[in-house]
N, C-alpha and C positions, 0 to 999 in steps of 0.2 A: 027414372030415380037411380037404376042400377049404374048408368054412366056416372053420376054425380058421386055415388059410393066408390066407384073405382077412382075417380079423378078429383077427388076433393083436394088434394094438394095442389092442383093447378089453380084453383079458385083462391086458395091461400096464398099461392104466388102472385096471383094478380092483386090481391089485397096488399101484400107486402110491397109490391112495386109502387102501388098507389099510395101507400104509407110513406115511402121514401119521397115522393113528390110533394107531399104536404110538410110543413114545418110544425104542425100542431101535435104530432104524435110523439110521445116519449119513448125514451130507450127500451122501457120494459115491452110494451107492445111489439116494437120491432125485434126484440129478443124472442118473444113468444113467437110470432109469426115466421122468423127464420128457423127456429127449432121445429115447427110443425112441419114446415117445407123439407127440412133435412130428413126427419123421421120417416115422412111419406116416401121420400125418394128411397131411403135405405130399406124400409120394412114394407111398404104396401104398395108402389107403384107398379103396374102391371108390366111385366118384362119377360124375356126367355129365361129359362134356368142358367144355360151355359155353362155348366159343370162339364168336366173332360169325361168323355165315354170311353169305352174299351177300345174302340176303333181310333187309331192313332189319328191325332189332329182334328177330330170331330167333337162337337159340343153338343149337350144335351138341347132339345128344341121345346121341351115342355114349358106350359105356361108357370110362371113363379109369381111371388109377390115381392116387390122390393129388389134392390140390387145385390143385398147381402144373403137373402134367404133363396134355397134352391127350391126345386119342384116337390112333388108328393113323395118322391123317393128319399127316403131317411139318409141314405148315404151322400146324396147330392147336397142335401141342406146343410151337412157339416163340412162337405168338401168346398163349398163356396166361402164358407166363413172362414176355414183353414186357409184359403188362398191369400188372406190377408197378411198372415203371419210368417210365409215362407217367400222370401225375395225373389226365388226362382219362379214363382207362380203369379207373381204381380202381372206379368206381361198377359198371360191368360185372363185373368180377371179384368184387366182394363180392355182387353180385346172384346169380352163378353159385354161390357158397359156401353158399348158403341155399335153392337151388333144389329139391333133393330130400332126402327123409329121410336117405339114406346120405351125402349131403353135408353136411347139418346136423350129423350124428353126428361127422363127421370135423372139422368146423369146432369144434364145442364140445370135442372131445377135443384138439384143437391147442391152443385156448385155454386149458383146464385144465392141459396139459403145460406150456405157456409160464408161466402164472402160478405153477405149481409150482416151476418152476426159479427163477424170480424171487424167490419167497417163500424158498427153500431158500437163496438167496444172502444175503438179508437175515437170516434166521435164522443162518446160519453166521457173517456179519460180527459181528452182535450178541453172539454168544456167544464170539468169539474176542477 
């Protein structure tokens, strides 16, 4: 059960991909599943912290939850979130999202969820 609590977003991702294959599912369900996958990737997926440490070029390797949140250190939580608002730090943030297999899985899941929401919006707009 502990694995299911940590990786529930992958179950929702599988449901999302299955929902795209069936034509019986409405856009509301696709939006809901896409949003759940994106929220899991950003705030709950197991990943490394990835915040910059005092030693030059090194990143924090503590465990964290989600791509946007840092580890248990308060400064790292804010540092990861602030990376999104400074264009000079985007490279460091994107490097951290591909650092470990679990971070790669969260990144790809978040991208699939985002693309699914956009495609659902286009599909819903085109059919109305």
